[in-house]
Each structure stands twice: as structure tokens, then as C-alpha cells.
N, C-alpha and C positions, 0 to 999 in steps of 0.2 A: 709456190712453184708450179704446182699443177691445179688448174680450176676444176675442182670436183664438185662444185656447186653452181647452179644457175644464178642469175641476177636476182630471182624472186626470193632466194634465201636471205638476201640483204635484210629484209624486214625482221626475220626470225633473229638473225645474228645480232641485231640491235638490241633485242630483248634478253638474250640469253645470258648477259653478264651478271645478273642477279642470281644465276643458278650455277655457279662454278662447280663441276663435278668431275672427279677423277674417272679413269677408264674402267677401273675396278668396280665402279658403281653399277656398271652395266649388268654385272652378274646379279647384284642385289635386286636391280629392276626386272631382270628375267624372272626372279621368283616373285616379285610383286605382280607382275603382268600375269604370271601363270595362276597366281591366287585370284586375281580379279576376273580372270578369263574363266576359271572354274566356277566362280560364284554367279557369272552372268550367263553361262552357256545354256543353262536350262530355260532361264526367262526369255533370253533373246533368240534362241534357236541358231546361234551362231557356232560354227566349228570351233572345237577347243583351242586349236592352234592359232586362231585369228585374234588379232588385237582390235580389229575394226572391220566393218563392211561398208563398201562405198558403191551405191547403185548395183548391189549384187556381187561386188568383187570383194575378196578378202584382202586384208593388209595383215600379214603374218607376224606373229609375236617374234620370230627369229629375225625378220627384217627389220622391226623396230629395235630389237635388241642390238643388232649389227650397226644401225644408224646412231644409236646412243654411243657405242664404242667409238665410232669414227669421229663424232663431234666432241666427245669427252676426253679423248686419249691424251691431250695436252694439259688438262687441268689437274690440279692436286688438292682441292678443297674437299672437305668431307661434308655432304649435305645431310640436313635433317630428313627424315622420312617425308615430311610435308614438301619440302623443296624438291625432293627427288620425284614425288608424284606429279608436281607441277611441271617439272622439267620433262619428264616423260610424255605427260599430256600435250604439252606445246610442240615437242617433236613429232608425235602422232599427228597432230592436226596439220603440221606443215607436209607431212607425208600424204596425207588426204588431200591437201590442196593441190600438190604436185600431180597425184593421180587424177584429179579432176581436170587439171590443165592438159595433161597428156591425152586424155580422152577428148578434149575440145580440140586439140590440135588434129587428132585423128578425123573428127567429124569435119574439120576444114580441109581435109585432104593434104595435110602437111607432113611430108616425109623427107628423107634425105636419100639421095642416091649413094651407091657405093663410093663414088669419086668424092661426093661431099663429106661422107663419113671420114674418108681418109685424110681430107683436108682439115677437118676439125681435129683429128687425132694429131696431125702434125703441128697444128697451131698450139695445142695444149701440152703436148710433151716437149716441144722444143728440141734441144740437142740431146736430151736424155735417151739413152739406148732403151730398147724394149726390155732387156734383161734387168737393168737398173730401175726402170719404172715398175717392173713386175715386184721387185724386192720393196719398193717404197709403198706400193699397193698392199702387199702382203701384211706389212706393218700396220696398215690402216683396216685390215680385215677384209680385204676386197680383192677379187680376181681381176685379171686383165679384161676378160669379157664383160664382167659387171661394170667396170670403168667405162668401157666402150659404150655400153647401153646407157649408162649415166649421162655421159657427154652428148650422146646422140638425142636423148630425151631433153637435156638442157638447151640444145640448139633448137630443137622443135618448139619448145616454150618461147624462146627469143623470137623465132620466126612468127609464132602466134601473136605475141605482143606487137611486132611490126605491122602484122596485117589487120589485127582486130582494134588495137587500142591507138596506135600512133595516127592513123588518118583522122581520128575524131579529135585530136588535140588542136586547139586554136590559140594562137598568141597574137594579140593585137599590137600595133605600134604604140597605142596609148600605154599598154602594160609594159612594154620595153622602156618607154621614156620615163614612166613613173619609177621603175626600178632603178634607173640610173639617177634620177633626182633623189631618191629616198635612201640610197646607199653611197653617199659621196665618199667614205673612207676607202671603199673598194677601189675606187678609180683615181685616187690621188697619189701621184708619184713624187717621191722625194728628189732631191738634187742628185743628178747622175754625172758620171764622166766616162768618156771613151779613152782608153789609155793604150799605149804601146810600151813594151819594155824589153830590155836586154838583160840577160842574166849571166853573169860569169863567176868562175870559182874562187877568184881572189881579187883583192882590192887593185893590184898592179895592172892586171888584164882589163879590169873595168874602167880604170882611169885612161888607158890607152883608147879603149873604145869611145869613151866619152870625148877625148881629145879630137878624135876624127870626126865626131858630130858637131862639137861646138866651134873649133878652129878650123877644121878641114871642110865643113859645110857638106859632109856626105849624108846621103839620104838615110834616115833612121831605120826604115823597113829593110833597106838593103844590108846595112851593117848588122842588123838583128838576124837576118836570114843567114848571114855569113858566120857569125861567131856566137850568137846567143845559145845557151845550153837549154832553154826552155822549150817544151813541147810547141809553143806558139811561134817559134822561130820561123816555121814554114809559113805563117801568115804575116811575116814581117814584124813579129812581136805583138800582134794586136790581141790583146786579151779582152776585147770587148767592152760593153758598158756595164757599169756597176754603180751601186749607191753605197753609202756608208754602212759598214757592217757586214757587207757580202764578201769582202776580201780581208785578209789579215790586217790588223790595226796599223802595221808600218806602212801598208799601201795607202790606207786612208789619210794618215797623218801627212804624207807627202803629196799624193796626187790631188787632193781637194784644196791644196794651196797653190798649185801650179795654174798659170794661165795657159790659154790655148797656144800650142806651138812651143811652149817653154820645156826645156830639158832639165831634169832634176840632178842634183849632185848625185855621187854614188851612195847608195843606200844599202846598209848592211842588214840582212834579215837572216832568219834560220835557214832559208832555202838558198842563199847565196849573196852575191853583190849585184844590185839592181841599178839600172838607169831607166828612168821613166819619162815619158813624153805624152802630154794630154793632147789628144787630137780633137776633142769636142766636149764642151760643157753644156748639159741640158738641165735647165732650172726646174725647180719644184713646181708642180702644177697638176691640174686635173686632165685625165685623158679625155679626148674628144669622144662624144657619144658614137660617131661613126666608126671609130676604132675599136670600140668594145661592143657594138651591137651584137655581133655574132656570139660573143662570149656570154651576153645576158640572154640572148635567145637560147642558147644551149642549156643554161642553168634553168631557166623558166620551164623549158620543155622537159627536162628530166624530172623536175618537181611535179608537173602536171601528169606525167606519165606514171610516176610512182602512186600518185593519189588515184588515178584512174585505174591502175592495176590493183590497188587494194579494194576498190568498189567492185571491180570485175570479179576478183577471187570471192568476195562475200556473196555476190549474186550466185555464182556457181554452188558455193556451199548451201545457200538457201534453197536452191532448186534440186539439190541432190538428196538422195535417200542414204542417210548416214547413220550407223549404229557404233557408237564408242563403248568399249567394254570397261574401261577403267575410269570413267567420269560420265556425267550426264551431258548431253548435247546442249 
């Protein structure tokens, strides 16, 4: 409901399924981190409360523990100590990557005006009142201001990606055409029909309506608008285009046997008494390249962006001075 994580968390969320951990484990990890911090403090010269240092800045144990709680609160499995360590290390690494990205955004002069921040807040919380949002955040172990800071940082990272990564992405016409040729199943369409319907509560009323259509020659759309109980009555009963399996079986059984312009008998379904008319039949076939070019472009762009983003994060990591207290770098 509320987007608490930026798009770069996607890579982490794809990995975390192997380490399902309940919220209470955060307490266990707190002790684990305290132990490893105490063991490493003298050697690394890092403050006891820090879980890591990034270019001279500390990432605190309490922030890591809170992140653990927020990520794990919906899980119920009990991890082994080894899995707990791995999970803790992965979250810490993601926190470090985010810190590096935020600092890069600052170097690039990326910030949000108060108006932009308010716009982001409005987008994220939707119709939820501030009071209800604060309750939700409290359950997640976060204050409203912390949430504000988080979504501000997330938007700055998104802007960084748009400014630094997106301009370097190139997709050629040859790549688009190759994808189209190599993935025919994605662009093959089944037989489809466009249908109008009239829905009435009983057989008698439905037969009267059908009589008006078949023998009275009245316009199907006008009769549907006048008498149909279906929400699509305002559209003249037009329920749109569908293929087999997209609508209830009773619809398929009748509609795919009708010819264009043919009016069905009255059909009883769990929803009422229906009269169908097929407006158009679309044969099975392959979508033209020009009709799906933008879709293919968007897909390839997203794939290349994700790949470039991973490389970008790796480069930031390799250039940074990082000290991890609970694992070797």
C-alpha cells in the first residue's frame, strides 16, 4: 500500500526468499551484532554502536536492527544462526549501497523542493490520513518523519538513475526486431470476439427484450441501455473484446458459436438471464511488430537499466572505503 522501498531494493528482495525470518529475530540479531561489534571495535577502530563505516560515516547497529524488523515483520520461519548472519549481512550491504547512492545524488546536486516532497508524500500515502499512516508506520517501527526522509531519499535515487544511467542506455532497431522474432509466443493472439449483452433478472423479461431485437428490429445498444441490469448498460451493453477463458464458461460456450450480428437465445447464468450479440470476430494471429514495438522497447530498456544499475552500484562499492564489522568485505 505504501512504497517504503525504492526501486533499487528490488534486487535484494529477489534474493531474500531463502532467508525467511520472523520479526523477533531482530532481537537475536541485535545481540549478534553487538557481539561482533564488540569483537571488531578494537581492531577496526570503529565506534561500538556502528555496524559499518562508509567513507568515514557510520551505519549504526540500531538502524540495522530496525531495518531487520521492518523487512522481517511479516515472516514466521525460524532461521539457523548461519542464515541469520547471512540475512543480516545482506541487509547491511543494501544499506551501504543506499548510503553510497544518496551521497552520489548529493554530489550531482540532486535534491527535492518542499513542493516536490509534498507531491511525493501525496503520491505515496494516497487517501490514507496522516493519523492512519502514523499507526501503520508505528507498527513497522518507523516514525512519520523517518518515512518522509526515506521516500525523499528514494526519489533522489530514482532521479540519480534517470540522470546518470538512463542517458547511456541504447536500444537498436535490430535488437527490437530480434526480440520480436525470438519470442513469438509473447505476440501470438488467440481468437477473440467483441460482444454486447443484455442482462435481466428473469426469463420472461429476457424473452420480451429478445423479441424486440429479433422481430421488432430495435437497436441492441439502445435496448441494452434501456433495460439491462449490467454495469455496461451505459455502453450499450458492450463488454469489450475477450478470448476463451477470460469470461465465465457460459459466455464462451455461446459467444464463440455466434456469427457477427447474430443474437443468441436467452442464456441463464449465475448472474442472470443474458442475451448476447457478437459485434466482431478477431481471428487468431500474431500481433504486428509496429503494434508492440513500444512494449518491446520498454521491456529491453528496463532490463538494460537494471543491468547498468548493478554495475553502477558495484563501481561505487569498489571505490568506497567500507568497513564491515560482522563479515569480511
